[in-house]
C-alpha positions in Angstrom: 18.9 2.6 -1.4 16.7 5.6 -0.7 12.9 5.7 -0.1 11.0 5.6 -3.3 7.9 7.6 -4.1 5.1 7.3 -6.6 1.2 7.2 -7.2 -1.4 4.8 -7.0 -2.7 4.5 -10.4 -2.6 7.5 -12.8 -3.8 10.9 -11.8 -5.6 13.6 -13.8 -2.5 14.8 -15.4 -1.8 11.6 -17.1 -4.8 12.2 -19.4 -4.1 16.0 -19.3 -0.6 15.1 -21.0 -2.3 13.2 -23.6 -1.2 9.8 -22.4 -3.6 6.9 -23.1 -2.9 3.3 -22.2 -1.1 1.5 -19.4 2.1 1.0 -21.5 2.5 4.9 -21.3 2.7 4.8 -17.7 6.5 4.3 -17.2 7.2 7.2 -19.4 4.8 9.4 -17.4 6.2 8.3 -14.1 9.7 9.0 -15.1 8.9 12.3 -16.8 7.4 13.3 -13.4 10.6 12.5 -11.7 9.1 9.7 -9.7 10.4 6.2 -9.1 7.5 3.9 -7.9 3.9 3.1 -9.2 1.3 1.0 -7.7 -0.7 -0.8 -10.4 -4.3 -0.6 -9.6 -6.3 -4.1 -9.7 -8.9 -3.1 -7.2 -11.8 -4.2 -9.6 -10.0 -7.5 -10.6 -6.9 -8.7 -12.2 -7.6 -8.0 -15.8 -3.9 -7.6 -17.3 -2.8 -10.3 -19.5 0.8 -12.0 -19.2 2.2 -10.4 -22.4 1.0 -6.9 -21.5 2.2 -7.2 -17.9 5.6 -8.3 -19.0 6.0 -5.4 -21.5 4.7 -3.0 -18.7 7.5 -4.5 -16.5 10.1 -4.2 -19.1 9.4 -0.5 -19.9 9.2 0.1 -16.0 12.6 -1.5 -15.5 14.1 0.7 -18.2 13.1 3.7 -16.2 14.0 2.3 -12.8 10.4 2.3 -11.5 9.6 0.1 -8.7 6.3 -1.7 -9.3 3.7 -2.9 -6.8 0.1 -3.9 -7.3 -3.2 -3.3 -5.4 -5.2 -6.7 -5.3 -8.9 -6.7 -5.7 -10.9 -4.7 -3.1 -13.5 -7.6 -2.9 -10.9 -9.9 -1.1 -12.4 -10.9 2.2 -9.9 -12.8 4.2 -12.2 -12.5 7.4 -15.3 -13.9 5.9 -17.3 -16.4 8.0 -18.0 -18.2 4.5 -15.1 -20.4 3.8 -15.9 -20.3 0.0 -15.4 -16.6 -0.1 -12.1 -17.0 1.8 -10.8 -19.6 -0.6 -11.9 -17.4 -3.5 -9.7 -14.6 -1.8 -6.8 -16.9 -1.9 -7.3 -17.2 -5.6 -7.5 -13.5 -6.1 -4.2 -13.1 -4.2 -2.6 -15.7 -6.3 -3.9 -13.8 -9.5 -2.4 -10.6 -8.2 1.0 -12.1 -7.4 1.2 -13.8 -10.7 0.5 -10.4 -12.4 3.0 -8.3 -10.3 5.6 -11.0 -11.0 5.1 -10.7 -14.6 5.7 -6.8 -14.2 8.9 -7.3 -12.3 7.5 -6.3 -9.0 7.3 -8.2 -5.7 4.7 -6.6 -3.5 0.9 -6.8 -3.6 -1.3 -4.7 -1.2 -4.3 -6.5 0.2 -7.4 -5.4 2.3 -8.1 -8.1 4.7 -11.7 -7.4 5.0 -14.5 -6.2 7.3 -15.3 -7.3 10.8 -18.9 -7.0 10.2 -20.9 -8.5 13.3 -17.8 -10.6 14.2 -15.7 -10.1 17.3 -12.4 -8.4 16.1 -10.4 -11.3 17.6 -12.6 -13.9 15.5 -12.2 -11.8 12.5 -8.4 -11.6 12.8 -8.3 -15.3 13.6 -10.0 -16.1 10.1 -7.8 -13.5 8.3 -4.8 -15.3 9.8 -5.9 -18.7 8.6 -6.7 -17.2 5.1 -3.3 -15.6 5.0 -1.5 -18.9 5.8 -3.6 -20.6 2.9 -2.4 -17.7 0.8 1.2 -18.1 1.5 1.0 -21.9 0.8 -0.5 -21.1 -2.5 2.2 -18.8 -3.4 4.8 -21.4 -2.5 3.1 -24.1 -4.4 2.9 -21.8 -7.6 6.5 -20.8 -7.4 5.5 -17.4 -6.2 6.9 -17.6 -2.7 9.2 -14.5 -3.3 6.1 -12.2 -3.6 5.5 -10.2 -0.4 1.7 -9.8 0.6 1.3 -6.3 2.2 -1.7 -6.2 4.3 -3.2 -2.7 4.6 -4.3 -0.5 7.5 -7.7 0.6 6.9 -9.7 3.7 7.3 -13.1 2.6 8.4 -13.4 1.8 12.1 -15.6 -1.5 11.3 -12.9 -2.8 9.0 -10.1 -5.2 9.9 -6.9 -3.3 9.7 -5.8 -1.4 13.0 -2.0 -1.0 13.2 -2.1 -3.9 16.0 -4.2 -6.2 13.5 -1.8 -5.6 10.5 1.3 -6.3 12.6 -0.3 -9.5 14.1 -1.0 -10.6 10.5 2.6 -9.9 9.5 3.9 -11.9 12.5 2.7 -14.9 10.6 5.7 -14.9 8.1 8.8 -12.7 7.7 7.6 -12.3 4.1 4.7 -10.3 5.0 5.3 -6.5 4.8 2.8 -4.1 6.6 1.3 -1.5 4.2 1.0 1.5 6.6 -1.6 3.8 5.3 -1.2 6.9 7.5 -4.2 8.6 6.3 -6.3 5.6 7.0 -4.8 5.4 10.5 -5.4 9.2 11.1 -9.1 8.6 9.8 -9.9 5.7 11.9 -8.5 7.4 15.0 -10.3 10.6 14.2 -7.3 12.6 13.7 -4.8 11.1 16.2 -2.2 9.9 13.7 -1.1 13.4 12.5 2.0 14.2 14.2 5.7 13.1 14.2 5.2 11.5 17.6 2.3 9.3 16.3 4.4 8.5 13.1 7.3 7.6 15.2 5.2 5.2 17.4 3.8 3.4 14.3 7.3 3.0 12.9 8.7 1.8 16.2 5.8 -0.7 16.6 7.0 -2.3 13.3 10.5 -2.6 14.3 9.6 -3.9 17.9 7.2 -6.5 16.6 8.5 -7.3 13.0 12.2 -6.5 13.1 14.4 -3.8 11.7 14.4 -5.1 8.2 10.6 -4.5 7.9 10.9 -1.3 9.8 13.4 0.0 7.4 11.5 -1.4 4.2 7.8 -1.0 5.1 5.2 -0.3 2.3 3.1 2.8 2.8 0.2 4.7 1.5 -0.1 8.3 2.1 -2.9 10.8 1.4 -5.1 13.3 3.4 -8.6 11.7 4.0 -11.7 13.2 5.3 -13.4 11.4 8.0 -16.6 11.2 10.2 -17.3 9.2 13.3 -17.1 6.1 11.3 -13.8 6.7 10.2 -12.7 7.4 6.5 -15.1 9.3 4.3 -13.2 10.2 1.0 -9.5 10.8 -0.1 -8.5 14.7 -0.5 -5.5 16.4 -2.1 -2.7 18.0 -0.3 -4.4 21.3 -0.6 -6.5 20.3 2.3 -5.8 22.1 5.5 -8.5 20.6 7.9 -8.1 16.7 8.0 -4.6 15.8 7.3 -2.3 14.0 7.9 0.6 16.2 7.0 3.5 14.6 5.0 6.5 16.7 6.4 6.7 15.0 9.9 6.9 11.6 8.2 9.5 12.6 5.7 11.6 14.1 8.6 11.5 10.6 10.3 12.4 8.8 7.2 15.6 10.9 7.0 16.5 10.8 10.6 16.0 7.0 11.0 17.6 6.3 7.6 14.4 4.4 6.5 13.9 3.0 2.9 10.2 2.5 2.4 7.9 2.6 -0.8 5.8 5.6 -0.4 2.5 5.5 -2.6 0.4 8.5 -2.8 -3.3 8.1 -3.1 -4.5 11.7 -3.4 -7.7 12.3 -5.2 -6.6 13.1 -8.9 -3.4 14.7 -7.7 -1.4 11.6 -6.5 1.4 12.3 -9.0 1.8 15.9 -8.1 1.5 15.1 -4.4 4.0 12.1 -4.5 6.5 14.4 -6.2 5.8 17.0 -3.3 6.8 14.3 -0.9 9.8 13.2 -2.9 11.0 16.8 -3.0 10.6 17.3 0.7 12.7 14.2 1.3 15.5 14.9 -1.1 15.8 18.4 0.3 16.1 16.8 3.9 18.5 14.3 2.8 20.8 17.0 1.4 21.0 18.9 4.7 
């Protein structure tokens, strides 16, 4: 299987092309020539079972791989146990929804460190992750992969090391490597083939070849300040990066098969297609 590419949610072109509701998305993605889509539930899981199943049926017809972004307000590292228990419920809701859609990956923000020591925050997140895995198992959703995401702000839990440490808890956990976030939180240090290779090799060294080959990824150019991520940009940006070509070259050279979700600001479909074209060009060499 090759790598697959698609957008996070619908870009501006979805509406410019006169599409309207979510059930139009599979046709839109297919007409763009893409083969993945990340359904956005950042503000809550508000899609019902019937609609989710129909969305999944239409996506399957178009050979589109579905993932889902869980609510942004999940906090796996909160000092308040009630918030962490609630986060397990939000993860369970997200897993159920993506299962209805025929997908098997949910992307999760693990939370902020706040005033906590990073190791303490990570310890709390690990405990919440164990609770989450148990909840999935108890509800017949043990086949759903939770994908903890690398984050863009320095005070957020979500360095490469922290995400890998979470994924070491269970082989079902797949890292969501957001290269734009990593570049932002390191103030521009993850914007080269060497830096991308280090990231990918760390996955393989710590989590094994399967997750190295099939990792989940977000990619966009992101403006940053001294605190890390400021805002998402488009591929037209020439200042902040990161650039997609070095990553595409590595995918081909290492024969990797990740899901690449583009999060550009409004042009995520166009920029995802740009990445796919680069990929196909290099695969054909």
